KOLGU-949955 format. One line per 8 residues: number of its first residue (from 1); their letters; for each residue x, y, z of N, C-alpha, C. Coordinates in steps of 0.1 Angstrom, whole numbers, plus 5000, padded with zeros to 4 digits. Example, Ala and Ser with C-alpha at 12.3 -4.5 7.8 and 13.67 -1.06 7.14 Angstrom:
REM KOLGU-949955
1> AS> 5132/4943/5078/5123/4955/5078/5132/4967/5078  5128/4978/5071/5137/4989/5071/5129/5000/5079
REM end
This chain:
REM KOLGU-949955
1> MRYIWLIG> 4944/5123/5274/4940/5109/5269/4937/5110/5254  4929/5120/5250/4925/5121/5236/4938/5122/5227  4948/5130/5232/4960/5132/5224/4967/5119/5221  4968/5110/5231/4974/5097/5229/4967/5089/5219  4954/5089/5219/4945/5082/5210/4948/5086/5195  4949/5099/5193/4952/5105/5180/4966/5100/5175  4976/5100/5184/4989/5095/5180/4988/5081/5175  4980/5073/5181/4979/5059/5177/4974/5058/5162
9> LCATAALA> 4966/5067/5157/4961/5067/5144/4972/5070/5133  4983/5076/5137/4993/5081/5128/5004/5071/5125  5003/5059/5130/5014/5049/5129/5016/5045/5114  5028/5049/5109/5032/5044/5096/5047/5042/5097  5052/5034/5088/5067/5032/5087/5072/5044/5079  5081/5052/5084/5086/5064/5077/5093/5060/5065  5103/5052/5066/5111/5047/5054/5115/5033/5057  5107/5024/5054/5110/5010/5057/5121/5005/5047
17> EQPILFPH> 5130/4998/5053/5141/4992/5044/5135/4979/5038  5132/4980/5026/5126/4968/5019/5137/4958/5015  5133/4946/5014/5143/4935/5010/5148/4937/4996  5140/4944/4987/5144/4947/4973/5139/4961/4971  5147/4969/4965/5143/4983/4961/5134/4982/4949  5121/4984/4952/5111/4983/4941/5108/4996/4935  5112/4998/4922/5110/5011/4916/5095/5012/4910  5086/5017/4919/5073/5019/4914/5072/5028/4901
25> NKHMALGL> 5081/5038/4901/5081/5047/4889/5083/5040/4876  5092/5031/4876/5096/5023/4864/5084/5014/4860  5078/5008/4869/5067/4999/4866/5054/5007/4861  5052/5018/4868/5041/5027/4864/5043/5033/4850  5055/5036/4847/5059/5042/4834/5056/5032/4823  5056/5019/4826/5053/5009/4816/5038/5007/4814  5031/5014/4822/5016/5013/4820/5009/5004/4830  5016/4999/4840/5010/4991/4850/5001/5000/4859
33> ECLDCHST> 4991/4994/4864/4981/5001/4873/4984/4995/4887  4979/5002/4897/4981/4997/4911/4975/4983/4912  4963/4981/4906/4957/4968/4908/4964/4956/4901  4973/4959/4892/4980/4949/4885/4989/4941/4895  4994/4948/4905/5002/4941/4916/4994/4940/4929  4987/4950/4933/4979/4950/4945/4965/4945/4942  4964/4933/4938/4952/4928/4931/4939/4927/4939  4940/4928/4952/4928/4926/4960/4923/4940/4966
41> ADTRAAAG> 4929/4951/4961/4924/4964/4966/4910/4967/4963  4905/4961/4952/4891/4964/4948/4881/4954/4953  4886/4944/4960/4876/4933/4964/4877/4930/4979  4888/4933/4985/4890/4929/4999/4894/4941/5008  4896/4938/5021/4900/4949/5030/4914/4953/5027  4923/4944/5025/4937/4947/5023/4940/4947/5008  4949/4956/5004/4953/4957/4990/4961/4945/4986  4968/4940/4995/4977/4928/4993/4990/4931/4986
49> MPSVRKCM> 5000/4924/4990/5013/4925/4984/5014/4914/4973  5020/4918/4962/5021/4908/4951/5030/4896/4955  5026/4884/4951/5034/4872/4954/5046/4872/4944  5056/4865/4948/5068/4864/4939/5064/4858/4926  5054/4849/4926/5050/4843/4913/5044/4853/4904  5037/4863/4910/5031/4874/4901/5043/4882/4895  5053/4885/4903/5065/4892/4897/5071/4884/4886  5071/4871/4888/5078/4863/4878/5070/4862/4865
57> LCHEKLAT> 5057/4865/4865/5049/4865/4853/5056/4874/4842  5062/4885/4846/5069/4894/4837/5084/4891/4838  5090/4889/4850/5104/4888/4851/5110/4875/4849  5102/4865/4844/5108/4853/4839/5117/4856/4827  5112/4866/4819/5120/4870/4807/5124/4884/4806  5117/4893/4813/5120/4908/4812/5130/4913/4823  5140/4921/4818/5149/4928/4827/5157/4918/4836  5160/4906/4831/5166/4896/4840/5180/4899/4844
65> DRPGVKQV> 5186/4909/4838/5200/4912/4842/5201/4923/4852  5189/4929/4856/5189/4940/4866/5191/4934/4880  5198/4941/4889/5201/4936/4902/5188/4933/4910  5178/4941/4910/5166/4939/4917/5158/4927/4912  5158/4926/4899/5151/4914/4893/5159/4901/4896  5172/4902/4897/5179/4890/4901/5175/4886/4915  5173/4896/4923/5169/4892/4937/5155/4886/4937  5146/4891/4929/5132/4885/4928/5133/4871/4923
73> RDYAARKL> 5142/4869/4913/5143/4856/4907/5149/4846/4917  5158/4851/4926/5164/4843/4936/5153/4838/4946  5145/4847/4950/5133/4844/4959/5125/4833/4952  5122/4835/4940/5113/4826/4932/5120/4812/4931  5133/4812/4929/5140/4799/4927/5140/4791/4941  5141/4799/4952/5140/4792/4965/5126/4790/4970  5116/4794/4962/5102/4792/4965/5099/4799/4978  5104/4811/4979/5101/4820/4991/5094/4833/4986
81> EIPWIRVY> 5085/4837/4995/5079/4850/4992/5088/4861/4996  5087/4872/4989/5096/4884/4993/5090/4890/5005  5098/4892/5016/5093/4897/5028/5091/4912/5028  5082/4917/5020/5080/4932/5019/5076/4937/5033  5080/4949/5036/5076/4956/5048/5065/4965/5046  5055/4964/5053/5043/4973/5051/5047/4987/5054  5043/4996/5046/5046/5010/5047/5035/5018/5054  5023/5016/5050/5011/5022/5057/5004/5013/5066
89> GFSPSALV> 4998/5018/5076/4990/5011/5085/4987/5019/5098  4977/5014/5105/4973/5021/5117/4978/5013/5129  4981/5020/5140/4985/5013/5152/4974/5004/5157  4977/4992/5162/4966/4984/5167/4958/4991/5178  4964/5000/5186/4957/5007/5196/4947/5017/5191  4947/5020/5178/4937/5029/5172/4924/5022/5169  4925/5009/5169/4913/5001/5166/4906/5005/5153  4914/5007/5143/4909/5011/5130/4908/4998/5121
97> KFRHAPHY> 4897/4996/5114/4896/4985/5105/4895/4991/5091  4906/4996/5085/4906/5002/5072/4903/4991/5062  4895/4994/5052/4892/4985/5041/4894/4992/5028  4902/4987/5019/4905/4993/5006/4893/4992/4997  4886/4981/4996/4875/4979/4986/4865/4990/4986  4859/4994/4997/4849/5005/4997/4855/5018/4991  4867/5020/4994/4874/5033/4989/4876/5032/4974  4880/5020/4970/4881/5018/4955/4868/5020/4948
105> RANIDCTT> 4857/5014/4954/4844/5015/4947/4839/5029/4947  4843/5037/4957/4839/5051/4958/4848/5060/4949  4856/5053/4940/4865/5061/4931/4875/5070/4938  4880/5066/4950/4890/5073/4956/4903/5069/4950  4910/5078/4944/4923/5075/4937/4933/5071/4947  4941/5061/4944/4951/5056/4953/4961/5067/4958  4963/5077/4949/4972/5088/4953/4967/5096/4965  4954/5096/4967/4948/5103/4978/4954/5099/4991
113> CHGEVAKA> 4955/5086/4993/4961/5081/5005/4975/5076/5005  4980/5074/4993/4994/5069/4991/5003/5078/4985  4999/5090/4981/5008/5099/4974/5011/5096/4960  5021/5103/4955/5025/5101/4941/5034/5089/4939  5028/5077/4941/5036/5064/4940/5042/5063/4926  5036/5068/4916/5040/5066/4902/5054/5073/4900  5057/5082/4909/5070/5089/4908/5080/5084/4918  5076/5075/4926/5085/5070/4937/5095/5059/4932
121> TVAEATVT> 5107/5060/4937/5117/5050/4934/5118/5040/4946  5112/5043/4957/5112/5034/4968/5099/5036/4976  5094/5025/4981/5081/5026/4989/5084/5033/5002  5077/5044/5004/5078/5052/5017/5065/5059/5019  5062/5061/5032/5050/5068/5035/5051/5083/5032  5043/5088/5024/5044/5103/5020/5031/5110/5024  5021/5103/5029/5008/5109/5033/5006/5105/5048  5003/5115/5056/5001/5112/5070/4986/5109/5072
129> HNMGTCLS> 4983/5098/5078/4969/5095/5081/4966/5097/5096  4955/5103/5098/4950/5105/5112/4935/5107/5111  4929/5107/5122/4914/5108/5122/4910/5121/5115  4917/5131/5117/4913/5144/5110/4913/5143/5095  4924/5137/5089/4925/5136/5075/4914/5126/5070  4911/5116/5077/4901/5106/5073/4887/5113/5073  4884/5120/5084/4871/5126/5086/4869/5137/5075  4879/5145/5073/4878/5155/5062/4874/5149/5049
137> CHRQKKAT> 4881/5138/5045/4878/5132/5033/4863/5126/5033  4860/5120/5044/4846/5115/5045/4836/5126/5044  4838/5137/5050/4829/5148/5049/4828/5154/5034  4840/5155/5028/4840/5160/5014/4833/5150/5005  4834/5138/5007/4828/5128/4998/4814/5124/5003  4809/5130/5014/4796/5127/5020/4795/5112/5023  4806/5107/5028/4806/5093/5033/4803/5093/5048  4800/5081/5053/4796/5080/5067/4806/5086/5077
145> EDCVACHY> 4801/5092/5088/4810/5096/5098/4807/5088/5111  4800/5077/5109/4796/5069/5121/4809/5062/5125  4812/5063/5138/4825/5057/5144/4827/5043/5140  4816/5035/5141/4818/5020/5138/4821/5017/5124  4820/5026/5115/4824/5024/5101/4839/5021/5100  4846/5027/5109/4861/5026/5108/4867/5020/5120  4860/5021/5131/4866/5016/5144/4858/5004/5149  4865/4995/5156/4858/4984/5162/4862/4982/5177
REM end
């Protein structure tokens, strides 16, 4: 039974086929930070996906001839949000309530849980999350190990 519970914690999309190939590496090379697009990671439970309007703040005028940007502009013109596919997450059966904001406030670098996104040409899960990896980090950082901090 315990083995099945641990498997539930490891649920991530291995390589989700995104509606637009988003080159994190190119955006990070321009000096963008994670919070520039995932703007609620420091204040809310979810990091949030950027709205198409946020993308258009830059892409109204920048790189408009690139295929991916043309796709973004098409979503914007149709007043549709880009249906990004979540890459990281826990299985509902794990009963985990992960919250980004406390981790951000504890100065946990995004790469700790998301890998070297700045080098990625496509969003994919590169770090495996399970109870062991979470507890190891909590112990190293002297964070709570109380079950109810993460599980409900």
